[in-house]
PADREN-66229 format. One line per 2 residues: number of its first residue (from 1); their letters; for each residue x, y, z negated of C-alpha. Coordinates in Angstrom, 2 decimals. Example, Ala and Ser with C-alpha at 12.3 -4.5 7.8 and 13.67 -1.06 7.14 Angstrom:
// residues 2
1> as> 12.30/-4.50/-7.80 ~ 13.67/-1.06/-7.14
This chain:
// residues 531
1> mr> -0.01/-0.01/0.01 ~ 2.84/2.36/-0.75
3> rl> 4.39/1.70/2.67 ~ 1.05/2.22/4.32
5> aa> 0.51/5.49/2.46 ~ 4.03/6.65/3.38
7> wt> 3.51/5.71/7.01 ~ 0.17/7.53/7.06
9> rn> 1.69/10.62/5.43 ~ 4.63/10.75/7.84
11> tw> 2.37/10.19/10.85 ~ 0.08/13.01/9.73
13> rt> 3.01/15.35/9.19 ~ 4.40/14.53/12.65
15> lt> 1.01/14.94/14.34 ~ 0.30/18.31/12.65
17> sm> 3.74/19.80/13.38 ~ 3.99/22.71/15.76
19> gt> 6.46/20.73/17.96 ~ 3.89/17.97/18.41
21> al> 1.23/20.51/19.31 ~ 3.51/22.02/21.96
23> vl> 4.22/18.55/23.39 ~ 0.52/17.75/23.55
25> lf> -0.19/21.07/25.17 ~ 2.46/20.36/27.77
27> ll> 1.00/16.89/28.38 ~ -2.46/18.39/28.77
29> al> -1.20/20.77/31.44 ~ 0.77/17.94/33.06
31> ga> -2.24/15.66/33.07 ~ -4.36/18.31/34.78
33> ip> -2.07/18.32/37.85 ~ -3.58/15.16/39.38
35> ga> -7.00/16.69/38.87 ~ -5.97/19.60/41.05
37> ll> -4.09/17.66/43.70 ~ -6.28/14.57/44.08
39> pq> -9.98/14.50/45.05 ~ -12.34/13.95/42.13
41> rs> -15.44/11.79/42.16 ~ -17.38/14.33/40.13
43> ln> -16.80/16.93/42.87 ~ -16.72/14.93/46.11
45> ag> -17.10/11.17/46.03 ~ -16.83/11.05/49.83
47> kv> -13.33/12.46/49.83 ~ -12.29/9.93/47.23
49> de> -13.51/7.09/49.49 ~ -11.61/8.66/52.40
51> yl> -8.41/8.86/50.27 ~ -8.77/5.19/49.23
53> aa> -9.26/4.17/52.85 ~ -6.24/6.21/53.98
55> hp> -3.96/4.96/51.18 ~ -4.78/1.22/50.66
57> vi> -1.65/0.57/48.57 ~ -1.41/3.41/46.08
59> gp> -5.09/4.33/46.11 ~ -6.39/1.36/44.06
61> wl> -3.60/1.84/41.48 ~ -4.55/5.52/41.11
63> dr> -8.16/4.50/40.76 ~ -7.28/2.06/37.93
65> vq> -5.64/4.87/35.91 ~ -8.67/7.11/36.56
67> af> -6.68/9.61/38.65 ~ -9.90/10.36/40.59
69> nv> -11.74/11.21/37.36 ~ -9.00/12.95/35.47
71> fg> -11.02/15.18/33.21 ~ -13.29/12.37/32.16
73> sf> -10.56/9.75/31.77 ~ -9.73/8.07/28.47
75> wf> -6.14/9.26/28.47 ~ -6.98/12.90/29.14
77> ta> -9.64/12.81/26.44 ~ -7.17/11.28/24.05
79> iy> -4.66/14.09/24.67 ~ -7.40/16.61/24.26
81> vl> -8.58/15.19/20.90 ~ -5.02/14.76/19.55
83> lf> -4.22/18.36/20.49 ~ -7.34/19.52/18.69
85> is> -6.46/17.54/15.54 ~ -2.82/18.71/15.67
87> lv> -3.80/22.38/15.97 ~ -6.28/22.13/13.06
89> gc> -3.78/20.32/10.84 ~ -0.95/22.74/11.78
91> lt> -2.82/26.02/11.49 ~ -4.81/25.43/8.30
93> pr> -1.78/25.42/5.95 ~ -0.18/28.30/7.89
95> mi> -3.33/30.35/7.41 ~ -3.35/29.57/3.68
97> eh> 0.30/30.60/3.41 ~ -0.29/33.80/5.32
99> ak> -3.20/34.70/3.00 ~ -0.94/34.07/0.01
101> sl> 1.81/36.28/1.46 ~ -0.65/39.12/1.95
103> ra> -1.65/38.94/-1.72 ~ 1.86/38.32/-3.09
105> tl> 3.93/41.07/-4.71 ~ 6.78/42.34/-2.61
107> vp> 10.24/40.89/-3.25 ~ 12.38/42.96/-5.65
109> ap> 15.52/44.58/-4.38 ~ 18.65/42.32/-4.29
111> rn> 21.26/42.98/-6.89 ~ 23.86/44.00/-4.35
113> la> 22.28/45.95/-1.47 ~ 25.66/46.45/0.15
115> rl> 25.71/42.83/1.22 ~ 22.64/43.24/3.40
117> pk> 23.09/43.52/7.19 ~ 21.99/47.21/7.07
119> hh> 23.06/49.47/4.20 ~ 23.31/53.15/3.53
121> aa> 24.20/55.14/0.37 ~ 23.91/58.85/-0.29
123> ri> 23.71/61.45/-3.12 ~ 20.41/63.34/-3.44
125> va> 19.69/66.72/-4.96 ~ 17.39/65.83/-7.85
127> gp> 17.38/65.79/-11.65 ~ 17.26/62.66/-13.77
129> gq> 13.59/63.33/-14.54 ~ 12.64/63.48/-10.88
131> ln> 13.37/59.84/-9.96 ~ 9.69/58.80/-10.01
133> al> 8.64/61.79/-7.92 ~ 11.46/61.08/-5.42
135> an> 10.36/57.39/-5.16 ~ 6.70/58.39/-4.61
137> tm> 7.82/60.88/-1.90 ~ 9.79/58.18/-0.08
139> ag> 6.85/55.74/-0.39 ~ 4.61/58.36/1.19
141> rl> 6.97/58.65/4.12 ~ 6.66/54.92/4.78
143> rg> 3.32/54.97/6.51 ~ 2.14/51.58/7.61
145> wr> 4.44/49.84/5.16 ~ 3.43/47.92/2.05
147> tv> 5.30/49.50/-0.88 ~ 5.89/48.70/-4.51
149> ir> 7.77/50.94/-7.02 ~ 9.56/49.29/-9.97
151> hh> 11.15/50.91/-13.04 ~ 14.10/49.68/-15.08
153> dd> 14.01/51.35/-18.45 ~ 17.43/50.13/-19.53
155> dq> 19.37/52.31/-17.05 ~ 16.51/54.54/-15.80
157> tv> 16.77/53.01/-12.32 ~ 13.80/53.23/-9.94
159> el> 13.43/50.75/-7.06 ~ 11.22/50.93/-4.00
161> sa> 10.39/47.75/-2.06 ~ 8.73/48.10/1.35
163> ek> 7.75/45.61/4.04 ~ 5.91/45.72/7.38
165> gy> 5.15/43.39/10.25 ~ 2.46/41.18/8.70
167> lr> 0.49/41.47/11.95 ~ 3.13/39.34/13.66
169> ef> 2.07/36.20/11.83 ~ -1.59/37.26/12.10
171> gn> -1.20/37.54/15.87 ~ 0.51/34.15/16.01
173> la> -2.33/32.60/14.04 ~ -4.96/34.41/16.17
175> fh> -3.33/33.07/19.31 ~ -3.43/29.48/18.11
177> fa> -6.90/29.71/16.64 ~ -8.10/31.23/19.92
179> ll> -6.54/28.29/21.74 ~ -8.46/26.03/19.38
181> gl> -11.63/27.95/20.03 ~ -10.96/27.76/23.78
183> lv> -10.77/23.95/23.57 ~ -14.06/23.86/21.60
185> ai> -15.77/26.18/24.06 ~ -14.70/24.05/27.00
187> av> -15.87/20.91/25.26 ~ -19.25/22.51/24.40
189> gk> -19.67/23.67/27.95 ~ -19.02/20.14/29.23
191> mf> -21.49/18.66/26.77 ~ -24.36/21.11/27.23
193> gy> -23.65/22.17/30.82 ~ -24.51/20.73/34.19
195> eg> -23.65/21.16/37.86 ~ -25.79/20.45/40.87
197> nv> -25.09/20.59/44.60 ~ -27.80/21.11/47.17
199> iv> -27.87/21.83/50.92 ~ -30.20/24.63/51.91
201> ia> -31.05/25.29/55.56 ~ -30.95/28.93/56.61
203> dg> -33.13/30.91/58.98 ~ -36.53/29.96/57.58
205> gp> -35.60/26.78/55.76 ~ -37.70/25.58/52.84
207> gf> -35.22/26.61/50.17 ~ -35.11/24.88/46.83
209> cs> -35.97/25.30/43.10 ~ -33.69/23.97/40.34
211> as> -36.43/22.89/37.91 ~ -35.46/19.22/38.04
213> pa> -32.36/17.15/38.81 ~ -34.36/15.61/41.65
215> af> -34.15/18.94/43.52 ~ -30.37/18.52/43.96
217> ds> -28.52/16.34/46.38 ~ -26.01/15.49/43.61
219> fr> -26.30/16.25/39.95 ~ -23.72/15.98/37.15
221> ag> -25.13/16.45/33.68 ~ -23.36/16.97/30.34
223> nv> -23.49/14.25/27.69 ~ -26.44/15.85/25.90
225> vd> -28.36/17.05/28.99 ~ -31.34/14.90/29.93
227> gt> -32.56/17.09/32.80 ~ -35.76/18.29/31.12
229> sl> -34.58/21.74/30.10 ~ -32.90/23.13/33.22
231> hp> -33.06/26.81/33.83 ~ -35.43/27.19/36.79
233> ic> -34.24/29.27/39.67 ~ -35.59/29.33/43.27
235> ir> -33.48/30.28/46.30 ~ -34.25/30.67/49.97
237> vn> -31.61/31.47/52.63 ~ -32.53/34.13/55.12
239> df> -29.31/34.29/57.15 ~ -25.73/33.04/57.18
241> qa> -22.75/34.78/58.80 ~ -19.30/33.41/59.38
243> qy> -16.37/35.37/60.86 ~ -13.66/33.50/62.79
245> lp> -10.33/34.36/64.39 ~ -9.86/33.52/68.09
247> sg> -8.01/30.41/66.95 ~ -11.15/29.25/65.13
249> qa> -9.83/29.90/61.60 ~ -12.51/31.19/59.35
251> ts> -11.98/34.58/57.69 ~ -15.22/35.08/55.72
253> fa> -18.51/33.44/54.86 ~ -21.58/35.15/53.47
255> ad> -25.28/34.38/53.14 ~ -28.23/36.70/52.60
257> id> -30.52/35.02/50.11 ~ -33.60/35.77/48.09
259> yq> -33.94/34.34/44.56 ~ -36.44/34.07/41.77
261> ag> -35.66/33.59/38.08 ~ -37.30/34.33/34.74
263> rd> -40.43/36.47/35.07 ~ -40.10/36.63/38.87
265> ln> -41.25/32.97/38.98 ~ -44.61/34.00/37.53
267> tg> -45.02/37.22/39.51 ~ -43.76/35.84/42.81
269> nw> -41.21/38.61/43.18 ~ -38.12/37.80/45.29
271> rp> -34.83/39.61/44.74 ~ -32.26/39.96/47.55
273> yr> -28.59/39.11/47.07 ~ -25.60/38.70/49.36
275> la> -23.87/35.50/48.40 ~ -20.20/35.20/49.42
277> vn> -17.16/33.09/48.58 ~ -15.84/34.05/45.16
279> hp> -18.87/36.30/44.62 ~ -21.41/33.98/43.00
281> lr> -24.91/34.81/41.92 ~ -25.11/35.09/38.10
283> vq> -28.52/34.86/36.57 ~ -29.71/33.65/33.16
285> gd> -26.39/31.98/32.37 ~ -26.35/30.08/35.71
287> rv> -23.86/30.63/38.50 ~ -24.68/29.87/42.11
289> yl> -21.64/29.40/44.37 ~ -21.38/29.25/48.11
291> qg> -19.22/26.18/48.71 ~ -19.54/25.28/52.33
293> hg> -21.63/25.36/55.45 ~ -22.50/23.44/58.61
295> ya> -25.24/23.03/61.16 ~ -28.58/21.31/61.26
297> pt> -29.92/20.35/64.73 ~ -33.64/20.53/65.47
299> ft> -35.33/17.85/67.55 ~ -38.95/17.77/68.72
301> vt> -40.54/14.46/69.69 ~ -43.69/14.43/71.85
303> fp> -45.60/11.18/71.68 ~ -47.78/9.76/74.49
305> dg> -51.03/11.25/73.09 ~ -49.48/14.75/73.17
307> qt> -48.86/15.10/69.44 ~ -45.45/16.40/68.40
309> rs> -43.20/16.06/65.44 ~ -40.14/18.28/64.73
311> at> -37.33/17.70/62.28 ~ -34.36/19.79/61.25
313> vq> -31.74/17.79/59.31 ~ -28.26/18.80/58.29
315> wr> -25.36/16.90/59.93 ~ -22.00/16.35/58.35
317> pd> -19.06/18.40/59.73 ~ -16.38/15.86/60.69
319> np> -13.87/18.37/62.01 ~ -13.32/21.36/59.71
321> qt> -11.66/23.34/62.51 ~ -14.41/23.06/65.15
323> ll> -17.32/21.89/62.94 ~ -17.99/18.96/65.28
325> ss> -20.70/17.19/63.24 ~ -22.36/13.84/63.08
327> gv> -25.64/12.64/61.65 ~ -29.04/11.05/62.07
329> vr> -32.58/12.38/62.48 ~ -35.45/9.98/61.76
331> id> -38.96/10.92/62.98 ~ -42.17/9.09/62.04
333> pp> -45.05/9.28/64.56 ~ -48.19/11.19/63.53
335> ag> -50.95/9.06/62.05 ~ -53.29/9.46/65.01
337> sy> -50.78/8.47/67.67 ~ -50.83/4.78/66.75
339> pd> -53.89/3.68/64.72 ~ -52.29/0.35/63.87
341> pd> -49.72/0.85/61.04 ~ -47.51/-1.95/62.44
343> qr> -47.56/-0.40/65.90 ~ -46.81/2.99/64.40
345> rr> -43.82/1.53/62.52 ~ -42.50/0.01/65.79
347> hq> -42.50/3.42/67.47 ~ -40.46/5.40/64.98
349> ia> -37.62/7.44/66.51 ~ -34.02/7.61/65.30
351> ie> -31.51/10.02/66.85 ~ -27.84/9.46/66.03
353> gl> -24.86/11.26/67.48 ~ -22.65/14.34/67.53
355> la> -23.37/18.06/67.45 ~ -20.96/20.55/69.02
357> pt> -21.49/24.22/68.03 ~ -19.63/25.31/71.14
359> eq> -19.86/22.73/73.88 ~ -16.74/21.39/75.56
361> ld> -17.08/18.43/77.96 ~ -14.33/16.15/79.18
363> gt> -16.38/14.28/81.74 ~ -19.27/13.04/79.61
365> ll> -17.24/13.11/76.38 ~ -18.58/15.89/74.14
367> ss> -16.34/17.92/71.80 ~ -16.43/21.40/70.28
369> sf> -14.06/24.23/71.21 ~ -15.11/26.73/68.54
371> pa> -16.85/26.53/65.12 ~ -19.36/29.29/65.84
373> ln> -22.80/28.40/67.18 ~ -22.19/29.80/70.70
375> ap> -23.29/26.99/72.99 ~ -24.80/24.11/70.93
377> av> -25.02/20.67/72.52 ~ -25.50/17.10/71.32
379> av> -24.39/13.67/72.49 ~ -26.88/11.25/70.99
381> di> -28.09/7.66/71.02 ~ -31.91/7.53/70.78
383> ys> -33.43/4.43/69.11 ~ -37.02/3.34/69.02
385> gd> -38.49/0.90/66.52 ~ -38.48/0.42/62.75
387> tg> -36.08/2.98/61.17 ~ -36.69/1.67/57.64
389> ld> -38.56/4.78/56.51 ~ -41.35/2.61/55.00
391> sg> -39.10/0.02/53.43 ~ -38.27/2.04/50.32
393> rp> -34.63/1.10/50.66 ~ -32.16/4.00/50.29
395> qs> -30.36/4.93/53.46 ~ -27.49/7.17/54.42
397> ly> -28.47/10.65/55.57 ~ -25.63/10.61/58.15
399> sl> -25.74/7.06/59.64 ~ -28.24/4.38/60.61
401> dh> -28.65/1.09/58.87 ~ -26.94/-1.18/61.44
403> rl> -28.64/-4.24/59.98 ~ -31.85/-2.96/61.59
405> ie> -30.04/-2.84/64.94 ~ -28.58/-6.32/64.50
407> qh> -32.05/-7.64/63.65 ~ -33.42/-5.94/66.80
409> rl> -35.93/-4.02/64.73 ~ -34.34/-0.86/66.08
411> vk> -33.50/-0.82/69.79 ~ -31.39/1.78/71.60
413> at> -33.50/3.42/74.28 ~ -30.92/5.77/75.87
415> rv> -27.67/7.67/75.41 ~ -27.66/11.26/76.66
417> nl> -26.02/14.69/76.33 ~ -28.39/17.55/75.74
419> ra> -27.99/21.29/75.58 ~ -30.35/23.55/73.66
421> ge> -33.84/23.39/75.31 ~ -33.14/20.18/77.28
423> qv> -35.16/17.03/76.92 ~ -35.23/13.39/77.90
425> rl> -38.12/10.90/78.43 ~ -37.90/7.34/77.11
427> eq> -38.85/5.02/79.92 ~ -40.50/2.23/77.97
429> dg> -42.45/4.34/75.46 ~ -43.21/7.52/77.41
431> ii> -41.90/9.56/74.43 ~ -40.14/12.87/75.11
433> vr> -37.25/13.96/72.90 ~ -36.16/17.60/73.10
435> fd> -33.12/19.25/71.52 ~ -34.28/22.72/70.37
437> ga> -30.95/24.01/69.10 ~ -29.34/24.26/65.68
439> vp> -29.43/26.44/62.63 ~ -26.77/26.86/59.94
441> fi> -27.02/25.40/56.45 ~ -25.09/26.20/53.33
443> nl> -23.96/24.04/50.45 ~ -24.79/25.64/47.08
445> qv> -23.51/24.67/43.68 ~ -25.58/25.66/40.65
447> sh> -23.47/25.58/37.55 ~ -24.68/26.06/33.98
449> dp> -22.05/26.43/31.31 ~ -23.14/27.78/27.92
451> gq> -19.53/28.05/26.78 ~ -18.25/30.30/29.59
453> tw> -18.74/33.54/27.59 ~ -16.86/32.11/24.65
455> vl> -14.07/30.89/26.98 ~ -13.64/34.48/28.12
457> vf> -13.68/35.75/24.53 ~ -11.14/33.24/23.28
459> aa> -8.91/33.80/26.36 ~ -8.86/37.53/25.60
461> mm> -8.06/36.78/21.91 ~ -5.20/34.53/23.00
463> ma> -3.71/37.36/25.10 ~ -4.16/39.91/22.29
465> gl> -2.70/37.59/19.68 ~ 0.27/36.77/21.96
467> lv> 1.02/40.44/22.56 ~ 0.87/41.25/18.84
469> sl> 3.15/38.34/17.95 ~ 5.68/39.48/20.59
471> lv> 5.63/43.21/19.91 ~ 5.37/43.36/16.12
473> rr> 8.54/42.68/14.16 ~ 8.90/41.80/10.48
475> rr> 11.06/44.27/8.48 ~ 12.04/44.73/4.84
477> vw> 13.59/47.85/3.23 ~ 14.70/48.48/-0.34
479> vr> 15.62/51.78/-1.97 ~ 17.41/52.01/-5.35
481> it> 17.58/55.37/-7.07 ~ 19.96/55.72/-10.02
483> pt> 21.10/58.75/-12.05 ~ 24.72/59.90/-11.59
485> ga> 25.20/61.47/-15.03 ~ 25.06/64.97/-13.51
487> td> 22.03/67.12/-14.01 ~ 21.39/67.96/-10.32
489> tv> 22.14/64.81/-8.31 ~ 21.13/61.12/-8.15
491> nv> 22.47/58.18/-6.12 ~ 20.24/56.61/-3.50
493> el> 21.09/53.25/-1.98 ~ 19.11/51.78/0.94
495> gg> 19.21/48.24/2.34 ~ 17.39/46.75/5.28
497> la> 16.69/43.24/6.55 ~ 15.05/42.08/9.81
499> rt> 13.07/38.91/9.09 ~ 12.40/38.02/12.71
501> dn> 13.86/39.85/15.74 ~ 17.10/41.72/14.99
503> sg> 17.27/43.53/18.32 ~ 17.01/47.29/17.88
505> wg> 16.97/47.04/14.10 ~ 20.19/49.12/13.72
507> de> 18.76/52.20/15.48 ~ 15.42/51.72/13.72
509> fe> 17.16/51.60/10.29 ~ 19.10/54.76/11.00
511> rl> 15.93/56.61/12.01 ~ 14.26/55.28/8.88
513> td> 17.14/56.42/6.74 ~ 17.02/59.96/8.23
515> rl> 13.29/60.11/7.57 ~ 13.53/58.99/3.97
517> la> 16.44/61.29/3.12 ~ 15.33/64.29/5.15
519> gs> 15.85/67.54/3.19 ~ 17.04/65.78/0.05
521> ea> 20.75/65.04/0.47 ~ 23.24/67.18/-1.36
523> pd> 25.18/69.79/0.62 ~ 28.44/67.97/-0.15
525> rr> 26.93/64.67/0.89 ~ 29.28/61.78/0.44
527> el> 28.41/58.66/2.43 ~ 29.55/55.73/0.33
529> sl> 29.09/53.02/2.94 ~ 27.35/52.45/6.22
531> r> 27.29/49.10/7.96
């Protein structure tokens, strides 16, 4: 038991030392590097799958050590918790000691002031009965210093002890406690916050409302968020503008949106806002970011009885330079076109292919020469049959279920290139498919973090505490006044000690000496020693 108690005591002392806290802080920063360099599943699971496919050897090993979920990994959490415990155990005794030092009486003057690094002696014009008044005058000139005057009745000596620079340790403690508060604020934000991503089609699209996690395409909730108390906000996108260089490199993105929040949801009032990169919409503690954009083609299908169905679905940009996109549009016939439900299911339409914002043809091979929507065109395979819309089975938004094709439940009717406004007739069904063009869409991220204000507060406290601890210096000064035996002079001896930074202390001590002895030294001043 004694060995166990000793081991526990030594472990606790090591864990709560400042050196251990610095090592853990370094490890925390080092561990965050993979989270910045590697794709993270919480942000983009698709990019993680692409990385694993591109790196079949190292990818699985990185996945085993949770390199694609760094900030939720067991090892990052362990470092985080150990750093928290280390800071608490390290700062609590330091705070107690600092409180004791503020209440403690100043240290008496050393017996031999001449042995201090800074020393000065002089003879002052004053009578033996004026020692107390002289000490009080010097104490009054030490503004901002803590002072204590002591009397020695045996030889009528009066001593003045002065010290300043207590804010240095206070700033140091404030910095570390602010770091502790920053860690707590981040943890609270992760527990009670949430993030959701949603694609919203511009130019008259339906928009979305964030009243439920079901409204988002992907939703990441904190540990204590069940999705029933989200802050409702509604957004519709009126327009999207992107500026490009002649090379196709994007220079700016911006979207004109209308939003509702709070009382506007009851009154129906919409407020305009220009949403841009690095200029999020902030409302009711939520932040709405513009993260990306792409294009959604519109197809209109005319069935044999003359009824039409249109669909506008976002397609995934496969080439970030030209925004050449791929995807699928599934269209279900109107109820009156085919009275028999089985017949209606056999005449569903699926359109799969590529969308080029600016058409470029190499024979019949379609590509895009520019990311702007200058000359939209599509190269598509049109299928007829059962698209699986009625099966209840989840399907990819960007690709067909090829099992339906293998089972001949979905049959390819034609392959064609279409420009905006062009159409094609399916021979066997008499169905007409028209490509109407494309509209932009934007990817929005709605982020709710209740700890973000406190993160800012604690970050500002950290900077303030760091500046105070770097600029303020701890100093001690002692003054000893003794009678000389003459009736008109007394001896004054000064000693100074720099407790922290010694740079500049010599000049400061000389200025302090001149201020304390100003107008008091005898005309025939005799400097006993100066070092």
